[in-house]
PyMOL CGO cylinders between C-alpha atoms (Angstrom):
from pymol import cmd
from pymol.cgo import CYLINDER

trace = [
    CYLINDER, 0.00, 0.00, 0.00, 2.82, 2.38, 0.90, 0.3, 1, 1, 1, 1, 1, 1,
    CYLINDER, 2.82, 2.38, 0.90, 4.44, 1.94, -2.51, 0.3, 1, 1, 1, 1, 1, 1,
    CYLINDER, 4.44, 1.94, -2.51, 1.14, 2.85, -4.18, 0.3, 1, 1, 1, 1, 1, 1,
    CYLINDER, 1.14, 2.85, -4.18, 1.05, 6.11, -2.24, 0.3, 1, 1, 1, 1, 1, 1,
    CYLINDER, 1.05, 6.11, -2.24, 4.68, 6.86, -3.06, 0.3, 1, 1, 1, 1, 1, 1,
    CYLINDER, 4.68, 6.86, -3.06, 4.17, 6.18, -6.76, 0.3, 1, 1, 1, 1, 1, 1,
    CYLINDER, 4.17, 6.18, -6.76, 0.98, 8.30, -6.78, 0.3, 1, 1, 1, 1, 1, 1,
    CYLINDER, 0.98, 8.30, -6.78, 3.01, 11.20, -5.34, 0.3, 1, 1, 1, 1, 1, 1,
    CYLINDER, 3.01, 11.20, -5.34, 5.74, 10.63, -7.93, 0.3, 1, 1, 1, 1, 1, 1,
    CYLINDER, 5.74, 10.63, -7.93, 3.17, 10.56, -10.72, 0.3, 1, 1, 1, 1, 1, 1,
    CYLINDER, 3.17, 10.56, -10.72, 1.66, 13.81, -9.42, 0.3, 1, 1, 1, 1, 1, 1,
    CYLINDER, 1.66, 13.81, -9.42, 5.07, 15.50, -9.38, 0.3, 1, 1, 1, 1, 1, 1,
    CYLINDER, 5.07, 15.50, -9.38, 5.98, 14.19, -12.85, 0.3, 1, 1, 1, 1, 1, 1,
    CYLINDER, 5.98, 14.19, -12.85, 2.67, 15.37, -14.32, 0.3, 1, 1, 1, 1, 1, 1,
    CYLINDER, 2.67, 15.37, -14.32, 3.14, 18.74, -12.67, 0.3, 1, 1, 1, 1, 1, 1,
    CYLINDER, 3.14, 18.74, -12.67, 6.58, 19.08, -14.29, 0.3, 1, 1, 1, 1, 1, 1,
    CYLINDER, 6.58, 19.08, -14.29, 5.19, 18.09, -17.71, 0.3, 1, 1, 1, 1, 1, 1,
    CYLINDER, 5.19, 18.09, -17.71, 2.43, 20.70, -17.44, 0.3, 1, 1, 1, 1, 1, 1,
    CYLINDER, 2.43, 20.70, -17.44, 5.00, 23.29, -16.39, 0.3, 1, 1, 1, 1, 1, 1,
    CYLINDER, 5.00, 23.29, -16.39, 7.14, 22.48, -19.43, 0.3, 1, 1, 1, 1, 1, 1,
    CYLINDER, 7.14, 22.48, -19.43, 4.13, 22.97, -21.70, 0.3, 1, 1, 1, 1, 1, 1,
    CYLINDER, 4.13, 22.97, -21.70, 3.31, 26.28, -20.02, 0.3, 1, 1, 1, 1, 1, 1,
    CYLINDER, 3.31, 26.28, -20.02, 6.95, 27.33, -20.33, 0.3, 1, 1, 1, 1, 1, 1,
    CYLINDER, 6.95, 27.33, -20.33, 7.00, 26.53, -24.06, 0.3, 1, 1, 1, 1, 1, 1,
    CYLINDER, 7.00, 26.53, -24.06, 3.86, 28.60, -24.63, 0.3, 1, 1, 1, 1, 1, 1,
    CYLINDER, 3.86, 28.60, -24.63, 5.24, 31.50, -22.59, 0.3, 1, 1, 1, 1, 1, 1,
    CYLINDER, 5.24, 31.50, -22.59, 8.62, 31.27, -24.35, 0.3, 1, 1, 1, 1, 1, 1,
    CYLINDER, 8.62, 31.27, -24.35, 7.02, 31.66, -27.77, 0.3, 1, 1, 1, 1, 1, 1,
    CYLINDER, 7.02, 31.66, -27.77, 5.11, 34.71, -26.59, 0.3, 1, 1, 1, 1, 1, 1,
    CYLINDER, 5.11, 34.71, -26.59, 8.18, 36.25, -24.94, 0.3, 1, 1, 1, 1, 1, 1,
    CYLINDER, 8.18, 36.25, -24.94, 10.35, 35.76, -28.02, 0.3, 1, 1, 1, 1, 1, 1,
    CYLINDER, 10.35, 35.76, -28.02, 7.72, 37.54, -30.12, 0.3, 1, 1, 1, 1, 1, 1,
    CYLINDER, 7.72, 37.54, -30.12, 7.76, 40.48, -27.70, 0.3, 1, 1, 1, 1, 1, 1,
    CYLINDER, 7.76, 40.48, -27.70, 11.54, 40.89, -27.94, 0.3, 1, 1, 1, 1, 1, 1,
    CYLINDER, 11.54, 40.89, -27.94, 12.74, 38.89, -24.95, 0.3, 1, 1, 1, 1, 1, 1,
    CYLINDER, 12.74, 38.89, -24.95, 16.27, 37.53, -25.02, 0.3, 1, 1, 1, 1, 1, 1,
    CYLINDER, 16.27, 37.53, -25.02, 17.01, 34.01, -23.78, 0.3, 1, 1, 1, 1, 1, 1,
    CYLINDER, 17.01, 34.01, -23.78, 20.20, 33.61, -21.77, 0.3, 1, 1, 1, 1, 1, 1,
    CYLINDER, 20.20, 33.61, -21.77, 21.84, 30.40, -20.62, 0.3, 1, 1, 1, 1, 1, 1,
    CYLINDER, 21.84, 30.40, -20.62, 20.00, 28.14, -23.07, 0.3, 1, 1, 1, 1, 1, 1,
    CYLINDER, 20.00, 28.14, -23.07, 22.86, 25.63, -22.96, 0.3, 1, 1, 1, 1, 1, 1,
    CYLINDER, 22.86, 25.63, -22.96, 22.28, 25.13, -19.22, 0.3, 1, 1, 1, 1, 1, 1,
    CYLINDER, 22.28, 25.13, -19.22, 18.85, 23.64, -19.85, 0.3, 1, 1, 1, 1, 1, 1,
    CYLINDER, 18.85, 23.64, -19.85, 20.33, 20.22, -20.59, 0.3, 1, 1, 1, 1, 1, 1,
    CYLINDER, 20.33, 20.22, -20.59, 21.87, 20.26, -17.13, 0.3, 1, 1, 1, 1, 1, 1,
    CYLINDER, 21.87, 20.26, -17.13, 18.48, 21.08, -15.59, 0.3, 1, 1, 1, 1, 1, 1,
    CYLINDER, 18.48, 21.08, -15.59, 16.72, 18.35, -17.55, 0.3, 1, 1, 1, 1, 1, 1,
    CYLINDER, 16.72, 18.35, -17.55, 19.41, 15.85, -16.52, 0.3, 1, 1, 1, 1, 1, 1,
    CYLINDER, 19.41, 15.85, -16.52, 19.16, 16.93, -12.88, 0.3, 1, 1, 1, 1, 1, 1,
    CYLINDER, 19.16, 16.93, -12.88, 15.37, 16.60, -12.74, 0.3, 1, 1, 1, 1, 1, 1,
    CYLINDER, 15.37, 16.60, -12.74, 15.36, 13.30, -14.66, 0.3, 1, 1, 1, 1, 1, 1,
    CYLINDER, 15.36, 13.30, -14.66, 18.08, 11.92, -12.39, 0.3, 1, 1, 1, 1, 1, 1,
    CYLINDER, 18.08, 11.92, -12.39, 16.13, 13.09, -9.36, 0.3, 1, 1, 1, 1, 1, 1,
    CYLINDER, 16.13, 13.09, -9.36, 13.04, 11.15, -10.46, 0.3, 1, 1, 1, 1, 1, 1,
    CYLINDER, 13.04, 11.15, -10.46, 15.01, 8.02, -11.36, 0.3, 1, 1, 1, 1, 1, 1,
    CYLINDER, 15.01, 8.02, -11.36, 16.97, 8.07, -8.11, 0.3, 1, 1, 1, 1, 1, 1,
    CYLINDER, 16.97, 8.07, -8.11, 13.83, 8.66, -6.09, 0.3, 1, 1, 1, 1, 1, 1,
    CYLINDER, 13.83, 8.66, -6.09, 11.94, 5.90, -7.88, 0.3, 1, 1, 1, 1, 1, 1,
    CYLINDER, 11.94, 5.90, -7.88, 14.81, 3.45, -7.35, 0.3, 1, 1, 1, 1, 1, 1,
    CYLINDER, 14.81, 3.45, -7.35, 15.34, 4.35, -3.73, 0.3, 1, 1, 1, 1, 1, 1,
    CYLINDER, 15.34, 4.35, -3.73, 11.65, 4.11, -2.86, 0.3, 1, 1, 1, 1, 1, 1,
    CYLINDER, 11.65, 4.11, -2.86, 11.31, 0.81, -4.72, 0.3, 1, 1, 1, 1, 1, 1,
    CYLINDER, 11.31, 0.81, -4.72, 14.30, -0.87, -3.09, 0.3, 1, 1, 1, 1, 1, 1,
    CYLINDER, 14.30, -0.87, -3.09, 14.02, 0.60, 0.42, 0.3, 1, 1, 1, 1, 1, 1,
    CYLINDER, 14.02, 0.60, 0.42, 10.25, 0.01, 0.74, 0.3, 1, 1, 1, 1, 1, 1,
    CYLINDER, 10.25, 0.01, 0.74, 10.28, 2.01, 3.97, 0.3, 1, 1, 1, 1, 1, 1,
    CYLINDER, 10.28, 2.01, 3.97, 6.97, 2.76, 5.66, 0.3, 1, 1, 1, 1, 1, 1,
    CYLINDER, 6.97, 2.76, 5.66, 5.29, 6.12, 6.04, 0.3, 1, 1, 1, 1, 1, 1,
    CYLINDER, 5.29, 6.12, 6.04, 5.54, 7.14, 9.69, 0.3, 1, 1, 1, 1, 1, 1,
    CYLINDER, 5.54, 7.14, 9.69, 5.45, 10.18, 11.94, 0.3, 1, 1, 1, 1, 1, 1,
    CYLINDER, 5.45, 10.18, 11.94, 8.82, 11.49, 10.63, 0.3, 1, 1, 1, 1, 1, 1,
    CYLINDER, 8.82, 11.49, 10.63, 7.25, 11.75, 7.18, 0.3, 1, 1, 1, 1, 1, 1,
    CYLINDER, 7.25, 11.75, 7.18, 4.66, 14.30, 8.30, 0.3, 1, 1, 1, 1, 1, 1,
    CYLINDER, 4.66, 14.30, 8.30, 6.92, 17.37, 8.75, 0.3, 1, 1, 1, 1, 1, 1,
    CYLINDER, 6.92, 17.37, 8.75, 8.45, 16.74, 5.32, 0.3, 1, 1, 1, 1, 1, 1,
    CYLINDER, 8.45, 16.74, 5.32, 5.01, 16.35, 3.78, 0.3, 1, 1, 1, 1, 1, 1,
    CYLINDER, 5.01, 16.35, 3.78, 4.05, 19.72, 5.26, 0.3, 1, 1, 1, 1, 1, 1,
    CYLINDER, 4.05, 19.72, 5.26, 7.29, 21.30, 4.00, 0.3, 1, 1, 1, 1, 1, 1,
    CYLINDER, 7.29, 21.30, 4.00, 6.61, 19.85, 0.55, 0.3, 1, 1, 1, 1, 1, 1,
    CYLINDER, 6.61, 19.85, 0.55, 3.07, 21.29, 0.62, 0.3, 1, 1, 1, 1, 1, 1,
    CYLINDER, 3.07, 21.29, 0.62, 4.51, 24.72, 1.53, 0.3, 1, 1, 1, 1, 1, 1,
    CYLINDER, 4.51, 24.72, 1.53, 7.02, 24.44, -1.33, 0.3, 1, 1, 1, 1, 1, 1,
    CYLINDER, 7.02, 24.44, -1.33, 4.21, 23.56, -3.74, 0.3, 1, 1, 1, 1, 1, 1,
    CYLINDER, 4.21, 23.56, -3.74, 2.22, 26.57, -2.54, 0.3, 1, 1, 1, 1, 1, 1,
    CYLINDER, 2.22, 26.57, -2.54, 5.23, 28.89, -2.97, 0.3, 1, 1, 1, 1, 1, 1,
    CYLINDER, 5.23, 28.89, -2.97, 5.92, 27.46, -6.43, 0.3, 1, 1, 1, 1, 1, 1,
    CYLINDER, 5.92, 27.46, -6.43, 2.31, 27.97, -7.55, 0.3, 1, 1, 1, 1, 1, 1,
    CYLINDER, 2.31, 27.97, -7.55, 2.22, 31.47, -6.05, 0.3, 1, 1, 1, 1, 1, 1,
    CYLINDER, 2.22, 31.47, -6.05, 5.43, 32.32, -7.95, 0.3, 1, 1, 1, 1, 1, 1,
    CYLINDER, 5.43, 32.32, -7.95, 4.08, 30.98, -11.25, 0.3, 1, 1, 1, 1, 1, 1,
    CYLINDER, 4.08, 30.98, -11.25, 0.74, 32.75, -10.87, 0.3, 1, 1, 1, 1, 1, 1,
    CYLINDER, 0.74, 32.75, -10.87, 2.43, 36.01, -9.89, 0.3, 1, 1, 1, 1, 1, 1,
    CYLINDER, 2.43, 36.01, -9.89, 4.69, 35.99, -12.96, 0.3, 1, 1, 1, 1, 1, 1,
    CYLINDER, 4.69, 35.99, -12.96, 1.83, 34.92, -15.23, 0.3, 1, 1, 1, 1, 1, 1,
    CYLINDER, 1.83, 34.92, -15.23, 2.95, 34.77, -18.86, 0.3, 1, 1, 1, 1, 1, 1,
    CYLINDER, 2.95, 34.77, -18.86, 6.46, 35.88, -17.82, 0.3, 1, 1, 1, 1, 1, 1,
    CYLINDER, 6.46, 35.88, -17.82, 7.08, 32.64, -15.91, 0.3, 1, 1, 1, 1, 1, 1,
    CYLINDER, 7.08, 32.64, -15.91, 9.41, 30.13, -17.54, 0.3, 1, 1, 1, 1, 1, 1,
    CYLINDER, 9.41, 30.13, -17.54, 11.82, 27.31, -16.82, 0.3, 1, 1, 1, 1, 1, 1,
    CYLINDER, 11.82, 27.31, -16.82, 14.22, 29.08, -19.17, 0.3, 1, 1, 1, 1, 1, 1,
    CYLINDER, 14.22, 29.08, -19.17, 15.79, 32.46, -18.47, 0.3, 1, 1, 1, 1, 1, 1,
    CYLINDER, 15.79, 32.46, -18.47, 14.31, 35.28, -20.54, 0.3, 1, 1, 1, 1, 1, 1,
    CYLINDER, 14.31, 35.28, -20.54, 14.96, 38.99, -20.17, 0.3, 1, 1, 1, 1, 1, 1,
    CYLINDER, 14.96, 38.99, -20.17, 13.00, 41.64, -22.00, 0.3, 1, 1, 1, 1, 1, 1,
    CYLINDER, 13.00, 41.64, -22.00, 15.22, 44.73, -22.26, 0.3, 1, 1, 1, 1, 1, 1,
    CYLINDER, 15.22, 44.73, -22.26, 13.94, 47.66, -20.17, 0.3, 1, 1, 1, 1, 1, 1,
    CYLINDER, 13.94, 47.66, -20.17, 11.10, 45.58, -18.66, 0.3, 1, 1, 1, 1, 1, 1,
    CYLINDER, 11.10, 45.58, -18.66, 10.74, 46.07, -14.92, 0.3, 1, 1, 1, 1, 1, 1,
    CYLINDER, 10.74, 46.07, -14.92, 11.03, 43.00, -12.69, 0.3, 1, 1, 1, 1, 1, 1,
    CYLINDER, 11.03, 43.00, -12.69, 7.93, 41.76, -10.91, 0.3, 1, 1, 1, 1, 1, 1,
    CYLINDER, 7.93, 41.76, -10.91, 7.76, 43.08, -7.33, 0.3, 1, 1, 1, 1, 1, 1,
    CYLINDER, 7.76, 43.08, -7.33, 4.43, 41.71, -6.12, 0.3, 1, 1, 1, 1, 1, 1,
    CYLINDER, 4.43, 41.71, -6.12, 3.45, 38.38, -4.62, 0.3, 1, 1, 1, 1, 1, 1,
    CYLINDER, 3.45, 38.38, -4.62, 6.40, 36.46, -3.19, 0.3, 1, 1, 1, 1, 1, 1,
    CYLINDER, 6.40, 36.46, -3.19, 8.75, 38.71, -5.18, 0.3, 1, 1, 1, 1, 1, 1,
    CYLINDER, 8.75, 38.71, -5.18, 8.06, 41.45, -2.61, 0.3, 1, 1, 1, 1, 1, 1,
    CYLINDER, 8.06, 41.45, -2.61, 10.20, 39.48, -0.17, 0.3, 1, 1, 1, 1, 1, 1,
    CYLINDER, 10.20, 39.48, -0.17, 12.76, 37.51, -2.16, 0.3, 1, 1, 1, 1, 1, 1,
    CYLINDER, 12.76, 37.51, -2.16, 14.15, 37.66, -5.69, 0.3, 1, 1, 1, 1, 1, 1,
    CYLINDER, 14.15, 37.66, -5.69, 13.84, 33.97, -6.56, 0.3, 1, 1, 1, 1, 1, 1,
    CYLINDER, 13.84, 33.97, -6.56, 10.90, 32.35, -4.75, 0.3, 1, 1, 1, 1, 1, 1,
    CYLINDER, 10.90, 32.35, -4.75, 10.47, 29.70, -7.44, 0.3, 1, 1, 1, 1, 1, 1,
    CYLINDER, 10.47, 29.70, -7.44, 14.07, 28.53, -6.96, 0.3, 1, 1, 1, 1, 1, 1,
    CYLINDER, 14.07, 28.53, -6.96, 13.52, 28.45, -3.21, 0.3, 1, 1, 1, 1, 1, 1,
    CYLINDER, 13.52, 28.45, -3.21, 10.42, 26.31, -3.77, 0.3, 1, 1, 1, 1, 1, 1,
    CYLINDER, 10.42, 26.31, -3.77, 12.34, 23.87, -5.98, 0.3, 1, 1, 1, 1, 1, 1,
    CYLINDER, 12.34, 23.87, -5.98, 15.12, 23.67, -3.38, 0.3, 1, 1, 1, 1, 1, 1,
    CYLINDER, 15.12, 23.67, -3.38, 12.58, 22.86, -0.67, 0.3, 1, 1, 1, 1, 1, 1,
    CYLINDER, 12.58, 22.86, -0.67, 10.99, 20.22, -2.93, 0.3, 1, 1, 1, 1, 1, 1,
    CYLINDER, 10.99, 20.22, -2.93, 14.36, 18.56, -3.58, 0.3, 1, 1, 1, 1, 1, 1,
    CYLINDER, 14.36, 18.56, -3.58, 14.88, 18.30, 0.18, 0.3, 1, 1, 1, 1, 1, 1,
    CYLINDER, 14.88, 18.30, 0.18, 11.38, 17.48, 1.42, 0.3, 1, 1, 1, 1, 1, 1,
    CYLINDER, 11.38, 17.48, 1.42, 9.90, 15.19, -1.23, 0.3, 1, 1, 1, 1, 1, 1,
    CYLINDER, 9.90, 15.19, -1.23, 12.50, 12.40, -0.91, 0.3, 1, 1, 1, 1, 1, 1,
    CYLINDER, 12.50, 12.40, -0.91, 12.40, 12.65, 2.89, 0.3, 1, 1, 1, 1, 1, 1,
    CYLINDER, 12.40, 12.65, 2.89, 8.65, 11.98, 2.95, 0.3, 1, 1, 1, 1, 1, 1,
    CYLINDER, 8.65, 11.98, 2.95, 9.59, 8.51, 1.70, 0.3, 1, 1, 1, 1, 1, 1,
    CYLINDER, 9.59, 8.51, 1.70, 12.93, 8.24, 3.58, 0.3, 1, 1, 1, 1, 1, 1,
    CYLINDER, 12.93, 8.24, 3.58, 14.97, 8.44, 0.38, 0.3, 1, 1, 1, 1, 1, 1,
    CYLINDER, 14.97, 8.44, 0.38, 17.98, 9.95, 2.14, 0.3, 1, 1, 1, 1, 1, 1,
    CYLINDER, 17.98, 9.95, 2.14, 20.50, 9.43, -0.66, 0.3, 1, 1, 1, 1, 1, 1,
    CYLINDER, 20.50, 9.43, -0.66, 18.29, 11.24, -3.17, 0.3, 1, 1, 1, 1, 1, 1,
    CYLINDER, 18.29, 11.24, -3.17, 17.56, 14.06, -0.72, 0.3, 1, 1, 1, 1, 1, 1,
    CYLINDER, 17.56, 14.06, -0.72, 21.23, 14.74, 0.05, 0.3, 1, 1, 1, 1, 1, 1,
    CYLINDER, 21.23, 14.74, 0.05, 22.84, 14.17, -3.35, 0.3, 1, 1, 1, 1, 1, 1,
    CYLINDER, 22.84, 14.17, -3.35, 20.24, 15.93, -5.48, 0.3, 1, 1, 1, 1, 1, 1,
    CYLINDER, 20.24, 15.93, -5.48, 19.78, 18.82, -3.05, 0.3, 1, 1, 1, 1, 1, 1,
    CYLINDER, 19.78, 18.82, -3.05, 23.52, 19.50, -3.23, 0.3, 1, 1, 1, 1, 1, 1,
    CYLINDER, 23.52, 19.50, -3.23, 23.55, 19.20, -7.02, 0.3, 1, 1, 1, 1, 1, 1,
    CYLINDER, 23.55, 19.20, -7.02, 20.50, 21.45, -7.29, 0.3, 1, 1, 1, 1, 1, 1,
    CYLINDER, 20.50, 21.45, -7.29, 22.08, 24.05, -5.01, 0.3, 1, 1, 1, 1, 1, 1,
    CYLINDER, 22.08, 24.05, -5.01, 25.30, 24.10, -7.05, 0.3, 1, 1, 1, 1, 1, 1,
    CYLINDER, 25.30, 24.10, -7.05, 23.43, 24.42, -10.35, 0.3, 1, 1, 1, 1, 1, 1,
    CYLINDER, 23.43, 24.42, -10.35, 21.08, 27.10, -9.01, 0.3, 1, 1, 1, 1, 1, 1,
    CYLINDER, 21.08, 27.10, -9.01, 24.00, 29.22, -7.79, 0.3, 1, 1, 1, 1, 1, 1,
    CYLINDER, 24.00, 29.22, -7.79, 25.32, 29.39, -11.35, 0.3, 1, 1, 1, 1, 1, 1,
    CYLINDER, 25.32, 29.39, -11.35, 21.90, 29.91, -12.86, 0.3, 1, 1, 1, 1, 1, 1,
    CYLINDER, 21.90, 29.91, -12.86, 20.95, 32.71, -10.47, 0.3, 1, 1, 1, 1, 1, 1,
    CYLINDER, 20.95, 32.71, -10.47, 24.25, 34.47, -11.16, 0.3, 1, 1, 1, 1, 1, 1,
    CYLINDER, 24.25, 34.47, -11.16, 23.64, 34.18, -14.92, 0.3, 1, 1, 1, 1, 1, 1,
    CYLINDER, 23.64, 34.18, -14.92, 20.05, 35.36, -14.60, 0.3, 1, 1, 1, 1, 1, 1,
    CYLINDER, 20.05, 35.36, -14.60, 20.89, 38.32, -12.39, 0.3, 1, 1, 1, 1, 1, 1,
    CYLINDER, 20.89, 38.32, -12.39, 23.78, 39.37, -14.64, 0.3, 1, 1, 1, 1, 1, 1,
    CYLINDER, 23.78, 39.37, -14.64, 21.40, 39.49, -17.60, 0.3, 1, 1, 1, 1, 1, 1,
    CYLINDER, 21.40, 39.49, -17.60, 18.74, 41.39, -15.64, 0.3, 1, 1, 1, 1, 1, 1,
    CYLINDER, 18.74, 41.39, -15.64, 21.34, 43.88, -14.40, 0.3, 1, 1, 1, 1, 1, 1,
    CYLINDER, 21.34, 43.88, -14.40, 22.62, 44.41, -17.93, 0.3, 1, 1, 1, 1, 1, 1,
    CYLINDER, 22.62, 44.41, -17.93, 19.25, 45.05, -19.60, 0.3, 1, 1, 1, 1, 1, 1,
    CYLINDER, 19.25, 45.05, -19.60, 16.91, 46.36, -16.90, 0.3, 1, 1, 1, 1, 1, 1,
    CYLINDER, 16.91, 46.36, -16.90, 16.67, 48.35, -13.65, 0.3, 1, 1, 1, 1, 1, 1,
    CYLINDER, 16.67, 48.35, -13.65, 16.89, 45.10, -11.69, 0.3, 1, 1, 1, 1, 1, 1,
    CYLINDER, 16.89, 45.10, -11.69, 19.71, 46.31, -9.43, 0.3, 1, 1, 1, 1, 1, 1,
    CYLINDER, 19.71, 46.31, -9.43, 17.79, 49.34, -8.17, 0.3, 1, 1, 1, 1, 1, 1,
    CYLINDER, 17.79, 49.34, -8.17, 14.46, 47.59, -7.81, 0.3, 1, 1, 1, 1, 1, 1,
    CYLINDER, 14.46, 47.59, -7.81, 15.56, 44.28, -6.25, 0.3, 1, 1, 1, 1, 1, 1,
    CYLINDER, 15.56, 44.28, -6.25, 18.54, 45.42, -4.15, 0.3, 1, 1, 1, 1, 1, 1,
    CYLINDER, 18.54, 45.42, -4.15, 16.64, 45.22, -0.85, 0.3, 1, 1, 1, 1, 1, 1,
    CYLINDER, 16.64, 45.22, -0.85, 15.42, 41.65, -1.40, 0.3, 1, 1, 1, 1, 1, 1,
    CYLINDER, 15.42, 41.65, -1.40, 17.29, 38.46, -0.57, 0.3, 1, 1, 1, 1, 1, 1,
    CYLINDER, 17.29, 38.46, -0.57, 17.90, 35.97, -3.35, 0.3, 1, 1, 1, 1, 1, 1,
    CYLINDER, 17.90, 35.97, -3.35, 16.14, 33.30, -1.34, 0.3, 1, 1, 1, 1, 1, 1,
    CYLINDER, 16.14, 33.30, -1.34, 15.82, 32.20, 2.25, 0.3, 1, 1, 1, 1, 1, 1,
    CYLINDER, 15.82, 32.20, 2.25, 19.46, 31.10, 2.55, 0.3, 1, 1, 1, 1, 1, 1,
    CYLINDER, 19.46, 31.10, 2.55, 21.06, 33.45, 0.04, 0.3, 1, 1, 1, 1, 1, 1,
    CYLINDER, 21.06, 33.45, 0.04, 22.65, 36.80, 0.71, 0.3, 1, 1, 1, 1, 1, 1,
    CYLINDER, 22.65, 36.80, 0.71, 21.15, 40.08, -0.47, 0.3, 1, 1, 1, 1, 1, 1,
    CYLINDER, 21.15, 40.08, -0.47, 24.08, 41.46, -2.46, 0.3, 1, 1, 1, 1, 1, 1,
    CYLINDER, 24.08, 41.46, -2.46, 23.64, 41.86, -6.18, 0.3, 1, 1, 1, 1, 1, 1,
]
cmd.load_cgo(trace, "trace")
């Protein structure tokens, strides 16, 4: 029974990612038409590999460990639910500007409402929390540690690339200077 629940959660997360990729493709086409510039396109293969590896590792670890859901799973389930809420809030706030790719429209002002009032990259924070919490719901410790560290390393590079582009083409530095990058990241631009 426990494996059925775990696989249902995995299926939910996989379907969510597929829907997000479709939304991102639609938004990308619209942004390109409006003059947006994509930066870091070559990094997308790394992101796809990371997320695919995360799912495969998680699937394998859950299948072979067959650990039971118990009271230690509950805090991680709640953290995962909070991460999902933050992710959805971020996507809805950005609307048709949201994407898995990095696009910058020259002279466009960054979004400063919703979760972006508080931090510069709430979606990345949500993904980081998902990479930590989701495997720990099912006691997949290897996946939680290894993929959280990989995700953190990749996000550091991606955020630097994204912010460099925003600083170059917009008023990002002035507008976002008072906000932290994320919960654990420093403020400095």
